[in-house]
DRENTI-801915 format. One record per atom (N, C-alpha, C, O): residue in one letter; atom name; x, y, z. Coordinates in nm, 2 decimals. Layout:
DRENTI-801915
   type   atom       c1       c2       c3
      A     CA        X        Y        Z
...
//
This chain:
DRENTI-801915
   type   atom       c1       c2       c3
      M      N     7.45     0.63     4.46
      M     CA     7.43     0.75     4.37
      M      C     7.53     0.85     4.40
      M      O     7.55     0.89     4.51
      T      N     7.60     0.89     4.29
      T     CA     7.69     0.99     4.31
      T      C     7.64     1.13     4.32
      T      O     7.52     1.15     4.29
      D      N     7.72     1.23     4.35
      D     CA     7.69     1.37     4.38
      D      C     7.64     1.44     4.24
      D      O     7.55     1.53     4.24
      D      N     7.70     1.39     4.13
      D     CA     7.66     1.43     4.00
      D      C     7.52     1.38     3.97
      D      O     7.44     1.45     3.91
      D      N     7.49     1.25     4.01
      D     CA     7.36     1.19     3.98
      D      C     7.25     1.26     4.06
      D      O     7.13     1.28     4.02
      R      N     7.28     1.30     4.17
      R     CA     7.19     1.36     4.26
      R      C     7.13     1.51     4.20
      R      O     7.01     1.55     4.19
      V      N     7.25     1.58     4.15
      V     CA     7.23     1.71     4.09
      V      C     7.14     1.70     3.97
      V      O     7.04     1.76     3.95
      F      N     7.18     1.62     3.89
      F     CA     7.10     1.58     3.76
      F      C     6.96     1.54     3.79
      F      O     6.87     1.60     3.73
      K      N     6.94     1.45     3.87
      K     CA     6.81     1.41     3.91
      K      C     6.73     1.53     3.97
      K      O     6.61     1.54     3.93
      A      N     6.79     1.61     4.05
      A     CA     6.72     1.73     4.10
      A      C     6.68     1.83     3.99
      A      O     6.57     1.88     3.98
      L      N     6.78     1.85     3.90
      L     CA     6.76     1.95     3.79
      L      C     6.66     1.90     3.68
      L      O     6.61     1.98     3.60
      A      N     6.63     1.77     3.68
      A     CA     6.56     1.71     3.57
      A      C     6.41     1.75     3.59
      A      O     6.33     1.74     3.49
      D      N     6.36     1.79     3.71
      D     CA     6.23     1.81     3.72
      D      C     6.19     1.97     3.72
      D      O     6.25     2.05     3.79
      P      N     6.10     2.02     3.63
      P     CA     6.06     2.15     3.62
      P      C     6.02     2.23     3.74
      P      O     6.05     2.35     3.74
      T      N     5.96     2.17     3.83
      T     CA     5.92     2.23     3.97
      T      C     6.04     2.27     4.04
      T      O     6.05     2.37     4.11
      R      N     6.14     2.17     4.04
      R     CA     6.26     2.20     4.13
      R      C     6.34     2.30     4.07
      R      O     6.41     2.38     4.13
      R      N     6.34     2.30     3.92
      R     CA     6.42     2.42     3.86
      R      C     6.35     2.54     3.89
      R      O     6.42     2.64     3.90
      F      N     6.22     2.55     3.90
      F     CA     6.16     2.68     3.93
      F      C     6.18     2.73     4.06
      F      O     6.20     2.85     4.08
      L      N     6.18     2.62     4.16
      L     CA     6.22     2.67     4.31
      L      C     6.36     2.72     4.30
      L      O     6.39     2.81     4.38
      L      N     6.45     2.67     4.23
      L     CA     6.59     2.71     4.22
      L      C     6.58     2.86     4.17
      L      O     6.64     2.95     4.22
      D      N     6.50     2.88     4.06
      D     CA     6.48     3.01     4.01
      D      C     6.43     3.12     4.11
      D      O     6.48     3.23     4.12
      L      N     6.33     3.09     4.18
      L     CA     6.28     3.17     4.29
      L      C     6.39     3.20     4.39
      L      O     6.40     3.31     4.42
      L      N     6.47     3.11     4.44
      L     CA     6.58     3.13     4.52
      L      C     6.69     3.21     4.47
      L      O     6.76     3.29     4.54
      F      N     6.71     3.20     4.33
      F     CA     6.81     3.29     4.28
      F      C     6.77     3.42     4.28
      F      O     6.84     3.50     4.32
      A      N     6.64     3.45     4.24
      A     CA     6.58     3.58     4.24
      A      C     6.58     3.65     4.38
      A      O     6.62     3.76     4.39
      R      N     6.55     3.57     4.49
      R     CA     6.56     3.62     4.63
      R      C     6.59     3.51     4.73
      R      O     6.50     3.42     4.75
      D      N     6.69     3.50     4.78
      D     CA     6.74     3.38     4.86
      D      C     6.67     3.40     5.00
      D      O     6.62     3.51     5.04
      G      N     6.69     3.29     5.08
      G     CA     6.63     3.30     5.21
      G      C     6.47     3.31     5.22
      G      O     6.42     3.39     5.29
      R      N     6.41     3.23     5.15
      R     CA     6.27     3.21     5.15
      R      C     6.22     3.11     5.25
      R      O     6.28     3.01     5.27
      T      N     6.11     3.13     5.30
      T     CA     6.04     3.02     5.38
      T      C     5.96     2.92     5.28
      T      O     5.94     2.94     5.16
      L      N     5.93     2.81     5.36
      L     CA     5.84     2.72     5.27
      L      C     5.71     2.77     5.24
      L      O     5.66     2.76     5.13
      S      N     5.66     2.85     5.34
      S     CA     5.52     2.91     5.30
      S      C     5.54     3.01     5.17
      S      O     5.44     3.02     5.09
      E      N     5.64     3.08     5.16
      E     CA     5.67     3.17     5.05
      E      C     5.70     3.09     4.93
      E      O     5.66     3.13     4.82
      L      N     5.76     2.98     4.94
      L     CA     5.77     2.90     4.82
      L      C     5.65     2.84     4.77
      L      O     5.63     2.82     4.65
      E      N     5.58     2.79     4.87
      E     CA     5.46     2.72     4.84
      E      C     5.35     2.80     4.78
      E      O     5.27     2.75     4.70
      S      N     5.35     2.93     4.81
      S     CA     5.25     3.02     4.77
      S      C     5.27     3.05     4.62
      S      O     5.18     3.10     4.56
      T      N     5.38     3.02     4.55
      T     CA     5.40     3.04     4.43
      T      C     5.38     2.91     4.33
      T      O     5.39     2.93     4.21
      L      N     5.34     2.79     4.39
      L     CA     5.31     2.67     4.32
      L      C     5.17     2.63     4.36
      L      O     5.12     2.65     4.46
      E      N     5.11     2.56     4.25
      E     CA     4.99     2.49     4.27
      E      C     5.00     2.35     4.32
      E      O     4.96     2.26     4.25
      M      N     5.05     2.34     4.44
      M     CA     5.06     2.20     4.49
      M      C     5.06     2.22     4.64
      M      O     5.06     2.33     4.69
      T      N     5.06     2.10     4.71
      T     CA     5.04     2.10     4.84
      T      C     5.17     2.14     4.91
      T      O     5.28     2.15     4.84
      R      N     5.16     2.17     5.04
      R     CA     5.29     2.20     5.12
      R      C     5.38     2.08     5.12
      R      O     5.50     2.09     5.11
      Y      N     5.30     1.97     5.13
      Y     CA     5.38     1.84     5.15
      Y      C     5.46     1.81     5.01
      Y      O     5.57     1.76     5.01
      G      N     5.39     1.86     4.90
      G     CA     5.47     1.83     4.77
      G      C     5.58     1.93     4.76
      G      O     5.69     1.89     4.71
      V      N     5.58     2.05     4.79
      V     CA     5.69     2.14     4.79
      V      C     5.80     2.09     4.89
      V      O     5.92     2.11     4.86
      M      N     5.77     2.04     5.01
      M     CA     5.86     1.99     5.10
      M      C     5.94     1.87     5.03
      M      O     6.06     1.87     5.03
      K      N     5.88     1.79     4.96
      K     CA     5.94     1.68     4.90
      K      C     6.04     1.73     4.79
      K      O     6.16     1.68     4.79
      H      N     6.00     1.82     4.70
      H     CA     6.09     1.87     4.62
      H      C     6.21     1.95     4.68
      H      O     6.32     1.95     4.63
      L      N     6.19     2.02     4.79
      L     CA     6.31     2.08     4.85
      L      C     6.40     1.98     4.92
      L      O     6.52     2.00     4.93
      R      N     6.34     1.87     4.96
      R     CA     6.43     1.76     5.02
      R      C     6.52     1.71     4.90
      R      O     6.64     1.69     4.92
      V      N     6.47     1.69     4.79
      V     CA     6.55     1.63     4.67
      V      C     6.67     1.74     4.65
      V      O     6.78     1.70     4.65
      L      N     6.64     1.87     4.64
      L     CA     6.72     1.98     4.62
      L      C     6.82     1.98     4.74
      L      O     6.94     2.01     4.71
      E      N     6.79     1.96     4.86
      E     CA     6.87     1.96     4.97
      E      C     6.97     1.85     4.97
      E      O     7.09     1.86     5.01
      E      N     6.92     1.73     4.92
      E     CA     6.99     1.61     4.91
      E      C     7.11     1.62     4.81
      E      O     7.22     1.56     4.83
      A      N     7.08     1.70     4.70
      A     CA     7.17     1.73     4.60
      A      C     7.27     1.85     4.63
      A      O     7.36     1.87     4.57
      G      N     7.24     1.90     4.73
      G     CA     7.33     2.02     4.78
      G      C     7.29     2.15     4.72
      G      O     7.35     2.25     4.75
      L      N     7.19     2.15     4.64
      L     CA     7.15     2.27     4.57
      L      C     7.08     2.37     4.65
      L      O     7.08     2.49     4.62
      V      N     7.02     2.33     4.76
      V     CA     6.96     2.42     4.86
      V      C     7.00     2.37     4.99
      V      O     7.02     2.26     5.03
      V      N     7.02     2.49     5.07
      V     CA     7.06     2.47     5.21
      V      C     6.97     2.53     5.29
      V      O     6.91     2.64     5.25
      S      N     6.94     2.49     5.40
      S     CA     6.83     2.55     5.49
      S      C     6.89     2.58     5.64
      S      O     6.97     2.52     5.70
      R      N     6.82     2.69     5.68
      R     CA     6.87     2.73     5.82
      R      C     6.74     2.77     5.90
      R      O     6.65     2.83     5.85
      R      N     6.75     2.72     6.03
      R     CA     6.64     2.77     6.11
      R      C     6.66     2.89     6.19
      R      O     6.77     2.91     6.24
      S      N     6.56     2.98     6.20
      S     CA     6.57     3.09     6.29
      S      C     6.44     3.12     6.35
      S      O     6.35     3.17     6.30
      G      N     6.45     3.08     6.47
      G     CA     6.33     3.06     6.56
      G      C     6.24     2.95     6.51
      G      O     6.28     2.84     6.51
      R      N     6.11     3.00     6.48
      R     CA     6.02     2.88     6.44
      R      C     6.02     2.87     6.26
      R      O     5.95     2.79     6.21
      E      N     6.09     2.96     6.21
      E     CA     6.10     2.96     6.06
      E      C     6.23     2.88     6.02
      E      O     6.33     2.87     6.09
      K      N     6.20     2.83     5.89
      K     CA     6.31     2.76     5.83
      K      C     6.33     2.83     5.69
      K      O     6.24     2.84     5.60
      F      N     6.46     2.88     5.67
      F     CA     6.49     2.97     5.55
      F      C     6.56     2.88     5.45
      F      O     6.64     2.80     5.50
      H      N     6.54     2.88     5.32
      H     CA     6.60     2.81     5.21
      H      C     6.68     2.89     5.13
      H      O     6.64     2.99     5.08
      F      N     6.81     2.85     5.12
      F     CA     6.90     2.93     5.03
      F      C     6.95     2.85     4.92
      F      O     6.96     2.73     4.94
      L      N     6.99     2.91     4.80
      L     CA     7.04     2.85     4.70
      L      C     7.19     2.83     4.72
      L      O     7.26     2.92     4.76
      N      N     7.24     2.70     4.68
      N     CA     7.39     2.68     4.68
      N      C     7.43     2.65     4.55
      N      O     7.41     2.54     4.51
      P      N     7.48     2.75     4.47
      P     CA     7.52     2.73     4.33
      P      C     7.64     2.65     4.31
      P      O     7.68     2.63     4.19
      V      N     7.71     2.61     4.40
      V     CA     7.84     2.54     4.38
      V      C     7.82     2.41     4.30
      V      O     7.90     2.40     4.21
      P      N     7.72     2.31     4.32
      P     CA     7.71     2.19     4.26
      P      C     7.67     2.23     4.11
      P      O     7.72     2.15     4.03
      I      N     7.60     2.32     4.08
      I     CA     7.58     2.36     3.95
      I      C     7.71     2.40     3.89
      I      O     7.73     2.36     3.77
      R      N     7.79     2.47     3.93
      R     CA     7.91     2.52     3.89
      R      C     8.01     2.39     3.87
      R      O     8.08     2.38     3.77
      L      N     8.01     2.30     3.95
      L     CA     8.08     2.18     3.93
      L      C     8.04     2.10     3.82
      L      O     8.13     2.03     3.76
      I      N     7.91     2.09     3.78
      I     CA     7.85     2.03     3.68
      I      C     7.90     2.10     3.55
      I      O     7.95     2.04     3.45
      H      N     7.88     2.23     3.54
      H     CA     7.92     2.31     3.44
      H      C     8.07     2.28     3.41
      H      O     8.11     2.25     3.29
      D      N     8.16     2.29     3.51
      D     CA     8.30     2.29     3.49
      D      C     8.35     2.14     3.44
      D      O     8.45     2.12     3.37
      R      N     8.27     2.04     3.48
      R     CA     8.30     1.90     3.44
      R      C     8.23     1.87     3.30
      R      O     8.28     1.80     3.21
      W      N     8.11     1.92     3.29
      W     CA     8.04     1.87     3.16
      W      C     8.01     1.95     3.06
      W      O     7.97     1.91     2.95
      I      N     8.03     2.08     3.08
      I     CA     8.00     2.19     2.97
      I      C     8.11     2.25     2.93
      I      O     8.13     2.26     2.81
      D      N     8.20     2.31     3.03
      D     CA     8.30     2.39     3.00
      D      C     8.39     2.33     2.90
      D      O     8.43     2.40     2.80
      K      N     8.43     2.20     2.93
      K     CA     8.54     2.12     2.85
      K      C     8.51     2.10     2.71
      K      O     8.59     2.07     2.63
      Y      N     8.38     2.10     2.69
      Y     CA     8.32     2.07     2.54
      Y      C     8.32     2.20     2.47
      Y      O     8.33     2.19     2.35
      T      N     8.30     2.32     2.53
      T     CA     8.29     2.45     2.46
      T      C     8.42     2.51     2.44
      T      O     8.43     2.60     2.35
      E      N     8.52     2.48     2.53
      E     CA     8.64     2.55     2.52
      E      C     8.71     2.53     2.39
      E      O     8.77     2.62     2.33
      R      N     8.71     2.41     2.33
      R     CA     8.77     2.39     2.20
      R      C     8.70     2.49     2.10
      R      O     8.78     2.56     2.03
      H      N     8.57     2.50     2.09
      H     CA     8.50     2.58     2.00
      H      C     8.54     2.73     2.00
      H      O     8.57     2.79     1.90
      V      N     8.55     2.78     2.13
      V     CA     8.57     2.91     2.16
      V      C     8.72     2.94     2.12
      V      O     8.74     3.05     2.06
      A      N     8.81     2.85     2.14
      A     CA     8.95     2.87     2.10
      A      C     8.96     2.87     1.95
      A      O     9.02     2.96     1.89
      A      N     8.89     2.78     1.88
      A     CA     8.89     2.78     1.73
      A      C     8.83     2.92     1.68
      A      O     8.89     2.96     1.58
      L      N     8.74     2.99     1.74
      L     CA     8.68     3.11     1.69
      L      C     8.78     3.23     1.72
      L      O     8.79     3.32     1.64
      V      N     8.86     3.21     1.82
      V     CA     8.95     3.31     1.85
      V      C     9.06     3.30     1.75
      V      O     9.11     3.40     1.69
      D      N     9.11     3.17     1.73
      D     CA     9.22     3.16     1.63
      D      C     9.17     3.21     1.48
      D      O     9.24     3.28     1.41
      L      N     9.04     3.18     1.45
      L     CA     9.01     3.22     1.32
      L      C     8.99     3.38     1.31
      L      O     9.01     3.44     1.20
      K      N     8.94     3.45     1.42
      K     CA     8.94     3.58     1.43
      K      C     9.09     3.66     1.42
      K      O     9.11     3.76     1.36
      N      N     9.18     3.58     1.48
      N     CA     9.31     3.65     1.49
      N      C     9.37     3.62     1.34
      N      O     9.44     3.71     1.28
      E      N     9.34     3.51     1.28
      E     CA     9.40     3.47     1.13
      E      C     9.33     3.57     1.05
      E      O     9.40     3.64     0.97
      L      N     9.19     3.60     1.05
      L     CA     9.14     3.70     0.96
      L      C     9.19     3.84     0.97
      L      O     9.22     3.91     0.87
      E      N     9.21     3.87     1.10
      E     CA     9.27     4.02     1.13
      E      C     9.40     4.02     1.07
      E      O     9.44     4.13     1.03
      D      N     9.48     3.93     1.07
      D     CA     9.62     3.91     1.03
      D      C     9.62     3.93     0.87
      D      O     9.71     4.00     0.82
      Q      N     9.53     3.89     0.81
      Q     CA     9.52     3.88     0.67
      Q      C     9.49     4.02     0.60
      Q      O     9.52     4.04     0.48
      S      N     9.42     4.11     0.68
      S     CA     9.38     4.23     0.63
      S      C     9.48     4.34     0.66
      S      O     9.45     4.46     0.63
//
């Protein structure tokens, strides 16, 4: 499985996207904090976090007895640059050209 495949697999699940949104809002949350926002078992949240970590979207760090989870936006940016940005660039350039052409006519 490629890195892109892992990221797409991780992003395909709404619970994992919700966890990423929580970490985006406030980074450095513990499992207990994340678990309290979902109606699922601690083990279920841990499984989702494992998928996110395998995709590189979440990085964890231990501090004493607690484990803190942090969002890593780099894999999402790489997906954006490879799969989204190249398809939108042509449309944006066409709109800029149209704008300039219309302004030149007036």
